[in-house]
N, C-alpha and C positions, 0 to 999 in steps of 0.2 A: 178917154187909158189914161191913169195914173203914172206918170212918170215916176219912177223907186230912185231913191236914194242913198247912196252908197255909204254905209255905215262901218266902223270899227268893231267887235265885239271885245270888251275889255276882260277877260274870262279869271279867272284865279288863276291856272294855268299855261294858259297860252290866248293869244289874240287871233281871230277868226272876221272873216270878211263876209261882209250881211246886202242883201237891200231889201230896204222897206217900204211898201207900197202904205199910205196910210191917207184914205179917204174923211171928208172934211164928218166932223162930228158922229166916227164912228164908235160903236162901245166896242167891238169885239175881235182878240187879230188872232189870226192864224198861224203858226211857225213850223212852217217846210222841215221834212227830217227825210235829204234823200236816202237814194239808194247805192246798191254796189256799186262803188266805180263811178260814182255821179258827183253835182255838186250844185252849189246853189244857180247855177245856169242851164239848169236841166231844161229842156226846153219844154217837156210835159209839164212839169211840176210849173214854171213861166206861163204858159197856158190856163192854168188852174186859179194861181193866184191872179194874174186879169181880169180871172170871171166873179172870180169872188170880190175886185175890188168895184165890178159895176154893180155888186148888190153890196156895197158898203162896209165891207169888213177889210180890214188893215191885215197886211200878211208880212210876213219876213220870213228871208230865203237865205239860209251862211250855210257857210262850207262846214263840213264838220271835222275836217282834216284841216293841217296847216299843208302850206306847200311842200315843205320836206319830208310830210308823212303821207300827202297825196301821191307824190312822186317814187314811196315804198311802196304803197300799195298797188299802182301800176303794175310795178314790176311783180310783186310777190301774191297780193290780193290777200294779204296776210293783216290788215285792220279790216278791211268790209263787213268782215264777219264777228269782231270783236264787237257785241253788244252792249256788254258793261261799259267800254270807253265811249260807245257811242253814247249810251243813255248817259253818261256822267256828263259828255260835251252840252248833250241835252240841258240837260236839270240846271247847267251852268247858265245856260243860256235864258232858258226860262227864270233862273234870281235875277239875272241881267233885268232885261224887264220889267220884273217890280222895282226895280233902282230907278230905271229910267223916265225923267220927269214926262215928257208926252206920254209913254205907253203903263206908265204902273196901274193906272185906272182899267183898264180894257180886260175885259173877259178872255182867257186864253183857253187858243182850238189849238191841236197837233194833226198835221195830217203828214202821213206818214208812207215811202214809196221802199218795196222791195226789203230790204233788211232794216230799213230806215222804219218802218211799222213797228217790229219790235224794240226799237230803242225809245221810242212813241208810248208804248205801254207801260215798258218800265219804268221811264219817268212817270208818267200818269201814274202812277201806282206811288209813285216817291212824293208826289207833288198833288194830293187829293184835292187840298184845299186851294188851287189853284188851277188846276187844268177841268175845263168844264164840257170838252168833249174831243175825240179822238175819229180822226177817218184815215182806213188803211188802201191802199189803192197796189193790187196785186201783193200784199204785204206777206213775207215770211213773220206771220204774228206768234207762229208758232217756235219763233223762237226769245219768246218774251216767259217760255217754258212756267213758271209756279209764278209770277208776279200776275201773271193774267188773272188767275182768282184775287188777287189781291187791286186790280183797277175798279176803279168808283165812277168814272168820267164815261156818258153814253158813246157807245163804240159800233163806230160803220165801220166791215168789212166789205171791201168792191173787189169783184176779183173776174176775169174774163173765162166766158163757159167756154172757149176753148182751152183755158190753160189750166186742167184736170189736176196736177201735182200741190197746184199750189189751192184749188180751189177747194182739195181735200184735207188740205193742213189747216184753211182758213176753218175748216166745216169743224176739226179736231178745238179750233181755237173758240170757236162759239160754244161748243161744250163745256170747256175748261172757264169762259166767263163767266163771273157773276153781277155783272153791272145789266143796265138796260141797254140793248146789242141788235144791231139789225148785221146780217147776209145780204147786198143785191150780187146778184149775178149777169154782169152785161153780156145780151145776145151774141154772138160772133165775134168777142173780143178775144186777141190771143195776150200774154203776158203784158205787151207794152201798149195798149189799146191806139195801134196802132190802125187797126181799120175804120173808114168811113164812119163820123160819128161816132164813137165812140167814146174817145177823150168827152167829145162834149156831153157824153152821159154821164162822167164820171163827178165832170164838172157840176151839172146842175145836183147830182145826187150830194154830192159835198158841199154845195153851197148850202144844200136847203136843211141838211143834217146842221151845219154849224148857224141858219141862219134860227133855229129852231131850238141850238141850245147855248148860244153867247149873244144875244139879243139880251139885255139887260131887262128881268122881268118887272123892277121898278121904274 
């Protein structure tokens, strides 16, 4: 197990807390984009990050919102669906990685959950030259809207078979995407993949996807 390092991301407008897992000799970094009402300590995302570390892939889990913003969102829920705001924050984090001495040479992938998946796809459309792969877990990818057709990074959508609304929305997103893509349905799983073996299957699918597209072909 690779112990995460605490980082403070000094962005243009805010400073956000982050956890970095950095295996030796890695060439890929997965930036996690958490979903509605969650944060960098999401146990599901932490589980996937640890699984990726075993494959030699680095990961960065960060809080999309500042502490005051999170308190406001906990009361009103108004920021968790502000996809434009979340995507701007993510683009700023991608740019921060590009300036970081340790991380700037790594190929970037994005792992988005719930509303975070929409932010990931928007950011991938804005930074096509540096985002090499996207994975969505139970994601509201439909909220990326017109940006779906602009995404160039190979995109994997993972959804539970017992999550019919999100499954239908992911299917619609598949029809709008113009990049290499795949829709994987996890049998027996509901929205949070809490069933035995479901999250392990998510981690396996995501790991295979990121290994395929983040390892440096050189």
